[in-house]
C-alpha positions in Angstrom: 23.8 -20.4 -13.6 23.8 -16.7 -14.6 24.3 -13.6 -12.5 22.6 -10.2 -12.9 24.4 -7.4 -11.1 22.4 -4.9 -9.0 23.7 -1.7 -7.4 21.9 -2.2 -4.1 20.1 -4.7 -1.9 16.9 -2.8 -2.4 17.2 -3.0 -6.2 18.1 -6.7 -6.1 15.0 -7.4 -4.0 12.8 -5.3 -6.2 14.0 -7.2 -9.3 13.6 -10.5 -7.5 9.9 -9.6 -7.0 9.6 -8.8 -10.7 11.1 -12.2 -11.5 8.8 -14.0 -9.0 5.8 -12.6 -10.7 7.1 -14.1 -14.0 7.6 -17.5 -12.4 11.5 -17.2 -12.5 13.4 -18.4 -9.5 16.3 -16.2 -8.3 18.7 -16.0 -5.4 20.1 -12.8 -4.0 23.8 -12.9 -3.2 26.3 -10.5 -1.8 29.6 -10.4 -3.7 32.8 -8.4 -3.1 31.8 -6.0 -5.8 28.1 -5.7 -5.0 24.8 -7.5 -5.1 23.8 -10.2 -7.6 20.7 -12.0 -8.7 21.5 -15.6 -9.6 19.1 -17.3 -12.1 19.2 -20.5 -14.1 21.2 -20.1 -17.3 18.3 -21.1 -19.5 16.1 -18.4 -17.9 18.7 -15.6 -18.0 17.5 -14.0 -21.2 13.9 -14.0 -20.1 14.9 -12.6 -16.7 16.9 -9.8 -18.2 14.0 -9.0 -20.5 11.6 -8.7 -17.6 14.0 -6.5 -15.7 14.6 -4.2 -18.7 10.8 -3.9 -19.3 10.3 -3.1 -15.6 13.0 -0.4 -15.6 11.7 1.1 -18.9 8.2 1.4 -17.5 9.4 3.1 -14.3 11.8 5.5 -16.1 8.8 6.6 -18.2 7.0 7.7 -15.1 8.7 10.9 -14.0 6.7 11.0 -10.7 8.1 7.7 -9.5 11.6 8.1 -8.2 14.1 5.9 -6.4 14.8 6.7 -2.7 18.5 7.3 -2.0 19.7 4.5 -4.4 17.9 1.9 -2.3 15.8 0.3 -5.0 12.7 1.5 -3.3 10.4 3.8 -5.3 8.5 6.8 -4.0 5.4 7.7 -6.1 4.8 11.4 -6.0 1.2 10.8 -7.2 0.6 10.1 -3.5 0.6 13.9 -3.1 -2.7 13.9 -4.8 -4.1 11.8 -2.0 -2.7 14.3 0.6 -4.3 17.2 -1.3 -7.6 15.4 -1.4 -7.5 14.8 2.3 -6.7 18.5 2.9 -9.6 19.4 0.7 -12.0 17.2 2.6 -10.8 18.6 5.9 -11.5 22.2 4.7 -14.9 21.2 3.3 -15.9 19.4 6.5 -14.8 22.3 8.6 -17.1 24.7 6.6 -19.9 22.2 6.1 -20.4 20.0 9.2 -23.1 18.0 7.3 -20.2 16.5 5.3 -18.7 15.0 8.5 -22.0 13.8 9.8 -22.8 12.1 6.5 -19.5 10.4 6.0 -18.1 9.4 9.4 -17.9 5.7 10.4 -21.1 5.1 12.4 -21.6 1.4 13.2 -25.3 1.7 13.8 -25.8 3.5 10.5 -23.8 0.9 8.6 -25.9 -1.9 10.1 -28.9 0.0 8.8 -27.5 -0.3 5.3 -25.2 2.8 4.9 -22.2 0.7 3.8 -20.6 3.6 2.1 -19.5 5.0 5.4 -16.8 2.3 5.4 -15.1 4.2 2.6 -16.1 7.9 3.2 -14.8 7.9 6.8 -11.2 7.5 5.6 -11.3 11.0 4.1 -12.4 12.8 7.3 -10.4 14.0 10.4 -11.5 15.3 13.7 -9.1 18.2 14.1 -5.9 19.7 12.7 -3.6 17.6 14.9 -5.3 14.4 13.8 -4.9 15.5 10.2 -1.3 16.5 10.6 -0.3 13.2 12.2 -2.0 11.2 9.5 -0.4 13.2 6.7 3.1 13.0 8.3 2.9 9.2 8.5 0.6 8.5 5.6 2.3 10.4 2.8 5.6 8.5 3.0 3.9 5.1 3.4 1.3 5.8 0.7 4.1 7.0 -1.6 6.2 3.9 -1.1 3.2 1.5 -1.4 2.2 3.2 -4.6 5.8 3.0 -5.8 6.0 -0.6 -5.0 2.6 -1.8 -6.3 1.8 0.8 -8.9 0.1 4.2 -8.6 -3.5 3.1 -9.2 -3.1 -0.5 -7.9 -1.4 0.6 -4.7 -3.9 3.4 -4.0 -7.0 1.2 -4.7 -5.5 -1.6 -2.5 -4.8 0.9 0.4 -8.3 2.3 0.1 -9.9 -1.2 0.3 -7.6 -2.0 3.3 -8.9 1.2 5.0 -12.5 0.0 4.5 -11.5 -3.4 5.8 -10.2 -1.7 8.9 -13.6 0.0 9.4 -15.3 -3.3 8.8 -13.2 -4.8 11.6 -14.4 -2.2 14.0 -18.0 -2.8 12.9 -17.6 -6.5 13.6 -16.3 -5.9 17.1 -18.2 -2.8 18.1 -21.6 -4.5 18.7 -23.2 -1.6 16.8 -22.0 1.3 19.0 -19.0 2.9 17.4 -18.3 6.2 15.7 -14.9 7.1 14.2 -13.2 8.9 11.3 -9.7 9.2 9.9 -7.3 7.8 7.3 -5.3 5.7 9.7 -6.8 2.4 8.5 -5.8 3.3 4.9 -2.3 4.3 6.1 -1.9 1.0 8.0 -3.1 -0.7 4.9 -0.3 0.9 2.9 2.2 -0.4 5.5 0.7 -3.9 5.1 1.1 -3.7 1.3 4.8 -2.8 1.8 5.4 -5.6 4.3 3.7 -8.2 2.1 6.0 -7.5 -0.8 8.8 -9.2 1.2 6.8 -12.4 1.4 7.3 -13.1 -2.3 11.0 -13.3 -1.6 10.6 -16.7 0.2 12.9 -19.3 -1.2 14.6 -22.5 -0.1 17.8 -20.6 0.5 18.4 -19.4 4.1 19.3 -15.9 3.0 16.1 -15.3 1.1 14.0 -16.6 4.0 15.8 -14.3 6.4 15.2 -11.3 4.0 11.5 -12.2 3.9 11.2 -12.6 7.6 13.1 -9.4 8.2 10.9 -7.4 5.9 7.7 -8.7 7.4 9.1 -8.3 10.9 10.0 -4.7 10.1 6.5 -4.1 8.9 5.0 -5.6 12.0 7.3 -3.6 14.3 6.3 -0.4 12.5 2.7 -1.3 12.9 3.2 -1.8 16.6 4.9 1.5 16.9 2.5 3.5 14.8 -0.8 1.6 15.0 -1.0 0.6 18.7 -0.6 4.0 20.2 -2.9 4.7 23.3 -6.1 6.5 22.5 -6.2 5.4 18.8 -8.6 3.1 17.0 -6.4 0.0 17.4 -9.0 -2.3 15.8 -9.3 -0.2 12.7 -5.5 -0.1 12.5 -5.1 -3.8 12.9 -7.9 -4.5 10.3 -6.3 -2.1 7.8 -2.8 -3.6 8.3 -4.2 -7.2 7.9 -6.2 -6.1 4.8 -3.0 -4.6 3.3 -1.1 -7.8 4.0 -3.6 -10.0 2.3 -4.0 -7.7 -0.7 -0.3 -7.2 -0.9 0.5 -10.9 -1.0 -1.8 -11.2 -4.1 -0.1 -8.2 -5.7 3.4 -9.4 -5.0 2.7 -12.7 -6.8 1.4 -10.8 -9.9 3.7 -7.8 -9.6 4.3 -7.2 -13.3 0.5 -7.2 -13.9 -0.1 -5.0 -11.0 2.4 -2.4 -12.2 1.3 -2.6 -15.8 0.1 0.8 -17.1 -3.3 -0.5 -18.2 -3.8 -2.2 -14.8 -2.9 1.0 -13.0 -5.2 3.1 -15.2 -8.2 0.7 -14.6 -7.4 0.6 -10.8 -7.0 4.4 -10.6 -10.4 5.0 -12.3 -11.9 2.3 -10.1 -10.6 4.0 -7.0 -11.9 7.4 -8.2 -15.3 6.0 -9.0 -15.4 4.3 -5.6 -14.6 7.6 -3.8 -17.1 9.7 -5.8 -19.8 7.0 -5.7 -19.6 6.5 -2.0 -19.7 10.2 -1.3 -22.6 10.6 -3.7 -24.5 8.0 -1.7 -23.6 9.8 1.5 -24.7 13.2 0.4 -27.7 12.4 -1.8 
């Protein structure tokens, strides 16, 4: 067996996810002098190569930075999402037609206006609603994009937000109107929680880490997503959508974080946003 030293538990878990995506089994262990990843001796060179490539790719992205030496990455590209949300709020405040055309209206969606599932995540009812979503959403979106890749993470969170609106459509019986980014934000939380699932191993410690990570995500969802007076169904649908998409990403993490993948995902997300708003305003 070979051991690869890591400076923190967060970094060890992040590297373990990278190795999982390459089909390399590893075990996280706590030693007297720090954390270690233990891999089979015959896979040590391949594992080190995958970790070096991952570290090199992340060092090249200046907007992706480690959070307090935890191994978690915050992607400052998420500020672009926050600025876009602010821009949509300003525009909708000065042009009420924008809000009417883009909000989630179950009856309109049932008539064929499917784009509302996506456009509604960019709108907010008032300044308090906007401020609350930005305060919670920016950290979660930044961490999800840091974990999954800038473009991949944002596209997945956007799709999870649409899944949340789809859940409200399924349960509303055609009489529901809503707006807000909370489904997308809960989707980002689901993406983060799902990354821990890929740590499952036959060793008790790894199973505990996976359960603790997912349990932490579920507790945060209960704290943030089940508040009285909020759209609980959209929150639950967004969180569940993020979990499902996140599991797929976690098992192909290197591919998800690859620069070409992120470029394609980023352009796809931009095209989805512009295309759905064009349909809404045409």
